[in-house]
C-alpha positions as CSV (number, residue, x, y, z in Angstrom):
1,M,125.9,63.2,85.0
2,P,124.3,66.7,84.5
3,G,122.3,67.5,87.6
4,Q,119.9,69.8,85.8
5,T,118.2,66.8,84.1
6,M,116.8,65.8,87.5
7,L,115.4,69.3,88.4
8,T,112.9,69.8,85.7
9,Q,109.1,69.3,85.9
10,K,107.7,66.0,87.1
11,N,106.2,63.7,84.5
12,I,103.7,61.0,85.3
13,V,105.3,57.8,84.4
14,V,103.5,54.4,84.9
15,G,105.0,51.0,85.4
16,L,102.2,48.6,84.3
17,G,102.2,44.9,84.9
18,E,103.5,42.3,87.4
19,L,104.1,43.1,91.1
20,L,105.6,40.3,93.1
21,W,108.0,39.2,95.7
22,D,111.4,38.0,94.5
23,L,112.4,35.1,96.8
24,L,116.2,35.6,96.7
25,P,118.8,33.5,98.5
26,A,119.3,36.3,101.0
27,G,115.6,36.7,101.6
28,K,112.6,38.2,99.9
29,Q,112.5,41.6,98.1
30,L,109.6,43.3,96.5
31,G,110.1,43.1,92.7
32,G,108.5,43.0,89.3
33,A,109.4,45.4,86.6
34,P,106.7,48.0,87.4
35,A,107.8,48.6,91.0
36,N,111.5,48.6,90.1
37,F,110.9,50.9,87.2
38,A,108.6,53.3,89.2
39,Y,111.0,53.5,92.1
40,I,114.0,54.5,89.9
41,T,111.7,56.8,87.9
42,T,110.8,58.6,91.2
43,L,114.5,58.9,92.2
44,L,115.2,60.6,88.9
45,G,112.6,63.2,89.7
46,N,109.5,62.0,87.9
47,K,106.3,60.7,89.5
48,G,106.7,57.0,89.1
49,I,103.4,55.1,89.6
50,P,103.2,51.3,89.7
51,A,99.9,49.9,88.4
52,S,99.4,46.2,89.3
53,R,97.4,43.8,91.4
54,L,98.1,42.0,94.7
55,G,96.4,39.3,96.6
56,N,94.3,40.1,99.7
57,D,96.9,38.2,101.8
58,P,99.8,38.8,104.1
59,L,102.3,39.1,101.2
60,G,100.0,41.7,99.6
61,S,99.8,43.7,102.8
62,E,103.5,43.6,103.1
63,A,103.9,44.7,99.5
64,I,101.7,47.7,100.1
65,L,103.8,48.6,103.2
66,R,107.1,48.2,101.2
67,L,105.8,50.4,98.3
68,T,104.9,53.1,100.9
69,E,108.4,52.8,102.4
70,L,109.9,53.3,98.9
71,G,107.9,56.5,98.5
72,L,105.6,55.1,95.8
73,S,101.9,55.6,95.4
74,T,99.7,52.5,96.1
75,E,96.6,54.2,94.7
76,F,96.6,52.1,91.5
77,I,97.4,48.8,93.1
78,Q,94.3,46.5,92.8
79,Q,93.3,44.0,95.5
80,D,92.4,40.5,94.6
81,A,90.4,38.3,97.0
82,D,90.6,35.2,94.8
83,H,94.2,34.9,93.8
84,P,97.5,35.1,95.8
85,T,100.2,37.8,95.6
86,G,102.8,36.8,93.0
87,T,106.1,35.3,93.9
88,V,109.3,34.4,92.0
89,K,112.0,32.1,93.2
90,V,115.2,33.6,92.2
91,E,118.6,31.8,92.2
92,V,121.7,33.9,91.4
93,D,124.8,32.4,89.8
94,R,128.4,33.3,90.5
95,T,128.3,36.2,88.0
96,G,125.2,37.7,89.6
97,Q,122.9,36.5,86.8
98,P,119.4,35.6,88.1
99,C,117.4,32.5,87.2
100,F,113.6,32.8,87.7
101,E,110.9,30.3,88.7
102,I,107.6,32.3,88.3
103,S,104.4,31.3,90.1
104,E,101.3,31.2,88.0
105,S,97.6,32.1,88.3
106,V,98.4,34.9,90.7
107,A,96.9,38.3,91.3
108,W,98.7,40.1,88.5
109,D,97.4,37.6,86.0
110,F,94.0,39.2,86.6
111,L,94.6,43.0,86.0
112,A,91.2,44.7,85.7
113,W,90.3,47.6,83.4
114,T,88.6,50.2,85.7
115,P,87.6,53.8,85.5
116,Q,90.4,54.7,87.8
117,W,93.0,53.0,85.5
118,K,91.4,54.7,82.5
119,S,91.9,58.1,84.2
120,L,95.5,57.2,84.9
121,A,96.1,56.2,81.3
122,Q,94.8,59.5,80.1
123,Q,97.1,61.5,82.4
124,A,100.3,59.5,81.8
125,D,103.2,61.0,80.0
126,A,104.9,57.6,79.7
127,I,103.9,54.0,80.3
128,C,106.3,51.0,80.5
129,F,104.9,47.6,79.9
130,G,106.4,44.1,79.2
131,S,105.6,40.7,77.8
132,L,105.5,38.8,81.0
133,A,102.4,40.4,82.4
134,Q,100.6,39.6,79.2
135,R,100.9,35.8,79.7
136,S,97.2,35.7,80.7
137,Q,94.3,36.8,78.4
138,N,92.8,38.8,81.2
139,S,95.8,41.0,81.9
140,R,96.8,41.1,78.2
141,D,93.4,42.7,77.4
142,T,93.7,45.2,80.2
143,I,97.2,46.3,79.2
144,R,96.0,46.8,75.7
145,Q,93.0,48.8,76.8
146,F,95.3,50.9,79.0
147,L,97.6,51.7,76.1
148,H,94.8,52.5,73.7
149,A,93.5,55.0,76.3
150,T,96.7,57.0,76.5
151,R,97.1,60.4,74.9
152,P,98.6,60.5,71.3
153,G,101.8,62.1,72.6
154,A,102.3,59.7,75.5
155,V,105.5,57.6,75.3
156,R,104.6,53.9,75.3
157,V,107.7,51.7,76.1
158,F,107.6,48.0,75.5
159,D,110.4,46.5,77.6
160,V,110.6,43.0,76.3
161,N,110.9,40.4,79.0
162,L,111.2,36.8,77.7
163,R,110.7,34.6,80.7
164,Q,110.3,30.8,80.6
165,R,107.5,30.1,78.0
166,F,105.5,33.3,78.7
167,H,105.6,34.9,75.3
168,T,104.3,34.4,71.8
169,V,105.0,35.9,68.4
170,E,101.5,37.5,68.4
171,V,102.0,39.1,71.8
172,L,105.4,40.4,70.9
173,A,104.3,41.8,67.5
174,E,101.1,43.5,68.9
175,S,103.1,45.0,71.7
176,M,105.5,46.5,69.3
177,R,102.6,47.9,67.2
178,L,101.3,49.6,70.4
179,A,104.7,51.0,71.4
180,S,106.6,54.0,70.5
181,V,109.9,52.8,72.1
182,V,111.1,49.2,72.3
183,K,113.8,47.9,74.7
184,L,115.3,44.4,74.6
185,N,118.6,42.8,75.4
186,H,121.2,41.3,73.2
187,E,120.2,37.7,74.0
188,E,116.5,38.4,73.3
189,F,117.1,40.3,70.1
190,P,118.2,37.4,67.8
191,R,115.5,35.1,69.3
192,I,112.9,37.7,68.4
193,M,114.2,38.1,64.9
194,R,114.0,34.4,64.4
195,M,110.5,34.3,65.8
196,F,109.6,37.1,63.3
197,E,111.3,35.1,60.6
198,V,113.7,37.9,59.8
199,E,117.1,37.1,58.4
200,T,120.0,37.6,60.8
201,R,121.5,41.1,60.5
202,S,123.7,43.4,62.6
203,E,122.1,44.8,65.7
204,E,121.8,48.2,64.2
205,D,120.3,46.8,60.9
206,S,117.8,44.7,62.9
207,A,116.9,47.7,65.1
208,R,116.2,49.7,62.0
209,H,114.1,46.9,60.6
210,L,111.9,47.1,63.8
211,L,111.8,50.9,63.6
212,S,110.3,50.8,60.1
213,S,108.2,47.7,60.5
214,Y,106.4,48.9,63.6
215,D,106.6,52.7,63.2
216,L,108.8,53.1,66.3
217,R,110.6,56.2,67.5
218,L,113.4,54.4,69.3
219,V,114.9,50.9,69.7
220,C,117.2,50.1,72.5
221,V,119.4,47.0,72.7
222,T,121.1,46.5,76.1
223,R,124.3,44.4,76.1
224,G,124.8,43.5,79.7
225,T,128.2,44.6,80.9
226,N,129.0,45.8,77.4
227,G,126.7,48.8,77.4
228,S,123.9,49.4,74.9
229,L,122.8,50.6,71.5
230,L,120.2,53.2,70.9
231,V,118.8,53.6,67.3
232,S,116.2,56.2,66.1
233,S,115.2,57.1,62.6
234,D,117.7,60.0,62.6
235,G,120.5,58.8,65.0
236,C,122.4,56.0,66.6
237,S,124.4,55.9,69.8
238,E,126.6,53.1,71.3
239,H,127.9,53.1,74.9
240,P,130.5,50.6,76.2
241,G,128.9,50.4,79.7
242,F,130.5,50.9,83.1
243,R,132.5,48.3,85.0
244,V,131.2,47.6,88.5
245,K,131.4,44.8,91.0
246,V,128.0,43.1,90.4
247,A,126.0,42.1,93.5
248,D,123.1,40.9,91.3
249,T,121.4,42.1,88.1
250,V,117.9,42.0,89.5
251,G,116.2,45.3,88.5
252,A,119.2,46.7,86.6
253,G,117.4,46.5,83.3
254,D,114.3,48.3,84.8
255,A,116.6,51.0,86.2
256,F,118.1,51.4,82.7
257,T,114.6,51.8,81.2
258,A,113.7,54.4,83.8
259,A,116.7,56.5,83.0
260,L,116.0,56.0,79.2
261,V,112.4,57.3,79.6
262,H,113.6,60.1,81.8
263,G,115.9,61.4,79.2
264,Y,113.6,60.7,76.3
265,L,110.8,62.7,77.8
266,R,113.1,65.7,78.1
267,H,114.4,65.4,74.5
268,T,117.9,64.7,75.7
269,P,120.4,63.8,73.0
270,L,120.8,60.0,72.5
271,P,124.5,59.9,73.6
272,Q,123.6,61.5,76.9
273,I,120.5,59.3,77.4
274,N,122.7,56.3,76.7
275,E,125.4,57.3,79.2
276,T,123.0,58.1,82.0
277,A,120.9,54.9,81.5
278,N,124.1,52.8,81.6
279,R,125.3,54.6,84.7
280,V,121.9,54.1,86.5
281,G,121.8,50.4,85.5
282,A,125.3,49.8,86.6
283,W,124.6,51.3,90.0
284,V,121.6,49.0,90.6
285,A,123.6,46.0,89.4
286,S,126.3,46.9,92.0
287,Q,123.6,46.7,94.8
288,S,121.4,43.9,96.1
289,G,117.9,43.9,94.6
290,G,116.1,46.3,92.3
291,T,115.3,49.1,94.7
292,P,118.5,50.2,96.4
293,A,118.7,53.5,98.3
294,P,121.4,56.0,97.2
295,S,124.3,55.5,99.6
296,L,125.4,59.1,99.8
297,G,122.0,60.6,100.3
298,S,121.8,62.0,96.8
299,L,121.3,60.0,93.6
300,K,123.5,62.4,91.7
301,Q,126.4,61.9,94.1
302,T,125.9,58.2,94.1
303,L,125.9,58.0,90.3
304,D,128.9,60.2,90.0
305,K,130.9,57.4,91.8
306,I,130.2,55.1,88.9
307,A,133.1,55.4,86.5
């Protein structure tokens, strides 16, 4: 992995949405896509900022402490006196695949549009948001206001996250209209095509359909252990993925997205973005939880061990 990609200027990259505790069989770990994404973003050399909402409760206080330990800013974490900090019961099967039971009516369902968040939106170079945090009207409206407040050149990444019943055709379509980059996995992709009432096509053809229908710059389809497909208007890249011993896949997709954004902001060629994103995702899958520390003291050295 070329080291120089980690040494360029820092971009402000925001993870916007749900912040919660993953209640794993081995114990609880701070999770939610924004924190996982912001953490790996920071490891890669950008300024990763989680923007979310926690309850004014012991789990919320513990989350703030954990974010600080991870080296992440807590400046844009809102406090909620009326709703608890979010939790997700996570069970992991024999292959490391997680199954989620997500608590409802929690703090991140009540994201508030504030002058502070408006200022952050105007400064951001990239924003990653998903479908899960839009399950409530309140947070959905706030996320859309945030995206509308970004600069025209900001990269807006819609990382699709179909969880339980927390998604609708309207939310998916509007999110794609607001995005410049869409990432989804190979299981979600055909489901979404059916929801959009689009005939079944190859992954590349379906990706090109999304590109043209929603005026996107890039569509990414992750394929689990089988790598990923990146499709833009003028290029296409496939990567077979890396074989690792999977501890669990919690946060691996968020890590992939962080590396994808890192490369995209630097106008890195698609094949190099694809390789790096797969390498970063494989490393996180080989570790427990979504925010592992590089084992060799350096992210580059750690990633170089993934082959």
